[in-house]
C-alpha positions as CSV (number, residue, x, y, z in Angstrom):
1,M,0.0,0.0,0.0
2,G,1.3,3.4,-0.9
3,E,2.2,6.2,1.4
4,R,0.2,8.9,-0.3
5,P,-2.8,10.3,1.7
6,T,-6.2,9.1,0.7
7,R,-8.6,11.6,-0.9
8,I,-11.2,11.2,1.8
9,P,-10.9,10.1,5.5
10,V,-10.7,6.4,6.0
11,I,-11.4,4.5,9.2
12,A,-10.6,0.8,9.5
13,V,-12.4,-1.4,12.0
14,I,-10.1,-4.4,12.5
15,G,-9.8,-7.4,14.7
16,Y,-10.2,-11.2,14.7
17,K,-13.4,-13.1,14.0
18,E,-16.3,-12.6,16.4
19,S,-14.6,-9.6,17.9
20,G,-17.5,-7.2,17.2
21,K,-16.3,-5.5,14.0
22,T,-19.6,-5.6,12.2
23,T,-21.5,-4.5,15.4
24,V,-19.2,-1.5,15.6
25,I,-19.6,-0.6,12.0
26,E,-23.4,-0.9,12.2
27,G,-23.5,1.5,15.2
28,L,-21.0,4.0,13.7
29,T,-22.7,4.1,10.3
30,S,-26.1,4.6,11.8
31,R,-25.0,7.4,14.0
32,L,-22.8,9.1,11.4
33,T,-25.6,9.1,8.7
34,E,-27.9,10.5,11.3
35,R,-25.4,13.4,11.7
36,G,-25.5,14.0,8.0
37,Y,-22.4,12.2,6.9
38,S,-22.3,10.2,3.6
39,V,-20.7,6.9,4.6
40,A,-19.3,4.2,2.3
41,T,-18.2,0.9,3.6
42,A,-16.1,-2.0,2.3
43,K,-15.7,-5.5,3.8
44,H,-12.9,-8.0,3.3
45,I,-14.4,-11.4,2.9
46,D,-11.9,-13.9,4.3
47,Q,-13.1,-16.9,2.4
48,K,-10.9,-18.4,-0.3
49,G,-12.4,-18.2,-3.8
50,F,-15.6,-16.4,-2.6
51,R,-17.7,-14.9,-5.4
52,I,-20.7,-12.6,-4.9
53,D,-22.0,-14.0,-8.2
54,K,-23.4,-17.5,-8.8
55,E,-22.2,-19.8,-11.5
56,G,-24.7,-20.2,-14.3
57,K,-26.5,-17.0,-13.6
58,D,-26.7,-14.5,-16.5
59,T,-24.3,-12.1,-14.8
60,W,-21.8,-14.9,-14.3
61,R,-22.1,-15.8,-17.9
62,H,-21.4,-12.2,-18.9
63,A,-18.2,-12.3,-16.8
64,A,-17.2,-15.7,-18.1
65,S,-17.4,-14.4,-21.6
66,G,-14.9,-11.6,-20.8
67,A,-17.0,-8.7,-19.5
68,N,-15.4,-6.7,-16.7
69,P,-17.0,-5.1,-14.9
70,V,-20.5,-6.6,-15.0
71,I,-23.4,-4.3,-13.8
72,A,-26.6,-5.9,-12.5
73,V,-29.6,-3.6,-12.1
74,S,-32.9,-4.4,-10.3
75,D,-35.8,-2.3,-9.2
76,V,-34.2,-1.8,-5.8
77,E,-30.4,-1.8,-6.2
78,T,-27.4,-1.8,-8.6
79,A,-24.4,-4.0,-8.2
80,V,-21.1,-3.6,-10.0
81,I,-19.0,-6.7,-10.1
82,H,-15.3,-6.4,-10.9
83,R,-13.2,-9.4,-11.6
84,R,-10.4,-8.2,-9.4
85,G,-9.7,-9.6,-5.9
86,L,-7.6,-8.3,-3.1
87,G,-4.4,-9.1,-4.8
88,A,-5.2,-6.7,-7.7
89,L,-6.5,-3.9,-5.5
90,N,-5.1,-1.4,-3.1
91,L,-6.9,1.1,-0.9
92,R,-6.4,4.0,-3.4
93,S,-8.0,1.9,-6.3
94,L,-10.8,0.8,-4.0
95,L,-11.5,4.5,-3.3
96,G,-11.8,5.0,-7.0
97,L,-14.9,2.7,-7.0
98,I,-16.7,5.2,-4.7
99,P,-18.3,8.0,-6.6
100,K,-18.8,10.3,-3.6
101,A,-18.7,9.9,0.2
102,D,-17.6,11.9,3.2
103,L,-15.6,8.9,4.5
104,L,-15.0,5.2,4.0
105,I,-15.2,2.6,6.8
106,L,-13.4,-0.6,6.2
107,E,-14.2,-3.9,7.9
108,G,-11.1,-6.1,8.1
109,F,-8.2,-5.6,5.6
110,S,-5.8,-5.8,8.7
111,K,-2.8,-6.9,6.6
112,I,-2.9,-3.8,4.4
113,V,-4.1,-1.2,6.9
114,L,-2.2,-1.9,10.1
115,G,0.9,-0.2,8.7
116,D,-0.8,2.6,6.9
117,K,-0.6,5.8,9.0
118,H,-3.1,7.6,6.8
119,I,-5.9,5.4,8.1
120,G,-7.6,5.8,11.5
121,K,-8.1,2.5,13.3
122,I,-10.7,1.1,15.7
123,V,-9.4,-2.2,17.0
124,C,-11.8,-4.8,18.3
125,V,-10.2,-7.3,20.7
126,R,-11.5,-10.3,22.6
127,T,-8.7,-10.6,25.1
128,L,-6.0,-8.4,26.8
129,R,-3.4,-10.5,24.9
130,E,-4.9,-9.4,21.6
131,Y,-4.9,-5.8,22.8
132,E,-1.2,-6.0,23.6
133,D,-0.5,-7.7,20.2
134,F,-2.3,-5.0,18.1
135,R,-0.9,-2.2,20.2
136,R,2.6,-3.2,19.3
137,R,1.9,-3.8,15.6
138,I,-0.3,-0.8,14.8
139,R,1.1,2.3,12.9
140,G,-0.6,5.6,12.8
141,E,-3.6,6.8,14.8
142,A,-5.6,4.3,16.9
143,L,-8.9,5.9,17.6
144,A,-9.9,3.3,20.1
145,F,-9.5,-0.3,21.3
146,C,-12.9,-1.8,22.1
147,S,-14.5,-5.2,22.9
148,L,-17.7,-7.0,23.3
149,E,-16.3,-8.2,26.6
150,T,-15.6,-6.1,29.7
151,L,-11.8,-5.9,29.7
152,G,-11.3,-2.6,31.6
153,E,-9.6,0.6,30.6
154,P,-8.3,1.7,28.1
155,I,-10.5,-0.8,26.2
156,L,-14.0,0.5,25.6
157,S,-17.1,-1.5,25.8
158,V,-18.8,-1.7,22.4
159,K,-22.3,-1.9,24.1
160,E,-21.7,0.9,26.6
161,N,-19.4,3.3,24.8
162,L,-20.7,3.5,21.2
163,S,-21.3,7.3,21.7
164,T,-17.6,7.7,22.6
165,L,-16.6,5.7,19.5
166,T,-18.8,7.9,17.4
167,E,-17.4,11.1,18.8
168,R,-13.8,9.9,18.3
169,A,-14.7,8.9,14.7
170,I,-16.2,12.3,14.0
171,E,-13.3,14.2,15.5
172,Y,-10.9,12.1,13.3
173,V,-12.9,12.6,10.1
174,E,-13.2,16.4,10.6
175,R,-9.5,16.7,11.3
176,R,-8.5,14.6,8.3
177,K,-11.0,16.5,6.1
178,S,-9.4,19.8,7.2
179,I,-5.9,18.5,6.6
180,L,-6.8,17.2,3.2
181,E,-8.3,20.5,2.2
182,I,-5.1,22.3,3.3
183,L,-3.1,19.7,1.4
184,D,-5.0,20.5,-1.8
185,S,-3.6,24.1,-1.5
186,L,0.0,22.9,-1.2
187,P,2.2,21.8,-4.2
188,N,2.3,18.1,-3.0
189,L,5.8,17.8,-4.3
190,D,7.4,16.8,-1.0
191,C,10.4,18.9,-2.1
192,G,12.0,18.9,1.4
193,K,12.7,22.7,1.4
194,C,10.6,23.6,4.5
195,Q,11.3,22.3,8.0
196,Y,8.5,19.8,7.7
197,R,10.1,18.1,4.7
198,R,6.7,16.7,3.4
199,C,3.6,18.5,2.4
200,E,1.3,16.4,4.6
201,R,3.3,17.2,7.7
202,L,3.1,20.9,6.8
203,A,-0.7,20.6,6.3
204,E,-1.0,19.0,9.8
205,A,1.1,21.8,11.3
206,I,-1.1,24.5,9.6
207,H,-4.2,22.7,10.9
208,D,-2.8,22.7,14.4
209,G,-1.8,26.4,14.2
210,R,2.0,25.7,14.2
211,A,2.6,26.9,10.7
212,K,1.2,29.1,7.9
213,L,0.5,28.4,4.2
214,D,3.4,30.6,3.1
215,D,5.8,28.5,5.2
216,C,5.8,26.4,2.0
217,V,8.8,27.7,0.1
218,L,7.3,27.1,-3.3
219,I,4.2,29.2,-2.4
220,K,6.3,31.9,-0.9
221,V,8.4,32.4,-4.0
222,R,5.5,32.0,-6.4
223,P,5.0,35.8,-6.8
224,K,8.6,36.2,-7.9
225,L,8.5,33.5,-10.5
226,K,8.9,34.6,-14.1
227,T,7.3,31.4,-15.5
228,R,4.1,29.7,-14.5
229,I,2.7,26.4,-16.0
230,T,-1.0,25.5,-16.0
231,L,-2.2,22.0,-17.0
232,N,-5.9,21.5,-17.6
233,G,-6.7,24.6,-15.6
234,V,-4.5,23.6,-12.6
235,E,-1.3,25.4,-11.8
236,V,1.8,23.2,-11.7
237,H,4.0,24.2,-8.8
238,I,7.6,24.7,-9.8
239,N,10.7,26.1,-8.0
240,P,12.7,29.1,-9.2
241,F,15.4,26.9,-10.8
242,I,12.8,25.0,-13.0
243,S,11.0,28.3,-13.7
244,E,14.2,29.8,-15.1
245,I,15.1,26.7,-17.1
246,V,11.6,26.6,-18.7
247,R,11.7,30.4,-19.4
248,R,15.1,30.4,-21.1
249,S,14.4,27.2,-23.0
250,V,11.1,28.4,-24.4
251,L,12.4,31.9,-25.3
252,G,15.5,30.3,-26.8
253,M,13.4,28.2,-29.1
254,I,11.1,31.0,-30.1
255,S,14.0,33.3,-30.8
256,T,14.9,31.0,-33.8
257,L,11.6,31.7,-35.5
258,K,11.6,34.1,-38.4
259,G,10.6,37.7,-37.5
260,V,10.9,37.1,-33.7
261,E,13.2,39.2,-31.6
262,I,13.7,38.3,-28.0
263,R,14.8,40.9,-25.4
264,G,14.1,38.8,-22.3
265,D,11.4,40.8,-20.7
266,E,8.5,39.5,-22.8
267,T,5.2,38.2,-21.6
268,L,4.6,34.9,-23.4
269,Q,1.5,32.6,-23.4
270,I,1.5,29.2,-25.0
271,E,-1.7,27.1,-25.2
272,I,-1.7,23.5,-26.2
273,S,-5.1,22.1,-27.1
274,Q,-6.3,18.6,-27.7
275,K,-9.0,19.8,-30.1
276,K,-8.7,18.4,-33.6
């Protein structure tokens, strides 16, 4: 799994079988949707060779003939079946299957989410030994450890502390949404020129009030650049060195054209269109 941030907040509810994962997701989803959040969920089915489709059915025959994806539509729901399992997916491609949502809640996927610091985690445990095991292995933010059993602090009771789990989830989602919005305003080049070294860390510092947007070196020098590049309406952030290389290279090429005289202080606009 990659280290780039996800485009929406993601919370993974992880744990072993019969640890309460589905119960937690039911409660969280119900309460979050009541608060106005649009929630998408994804479940890892830990059964070798499992298919949602049935052999011999029309949709199965579509897929067997090479269709991918197959879309099944009834009077009450629409199902999109992709012939790609866990081995061909990562979290970022999974998010690409979701048209629009405020957050994604995962059930399971422990092997690929435990080490991803961009995912908030709610860990369901059955014993104190499981708690200690997950606590050692987890990377990134653990929103809570919880259990269907009464194991004592800091492990929350699923039945008695669902409100606490919900509030922690909302706090995480709102923080991540704010950080991702700030990140959209940054170059996302991880150039290493500011003290935070990576754009996401700077975005977190701005959110926490420890930094400002113009602490980004590329944003700070932007007004002084003599060259700007826009691709499909979005500005491409470049540093002064690249700006000057592009400026001199383009002016140098144009200076070879008949009837063109370059002084070096020109305003130049080049537009490349895909229109035929």
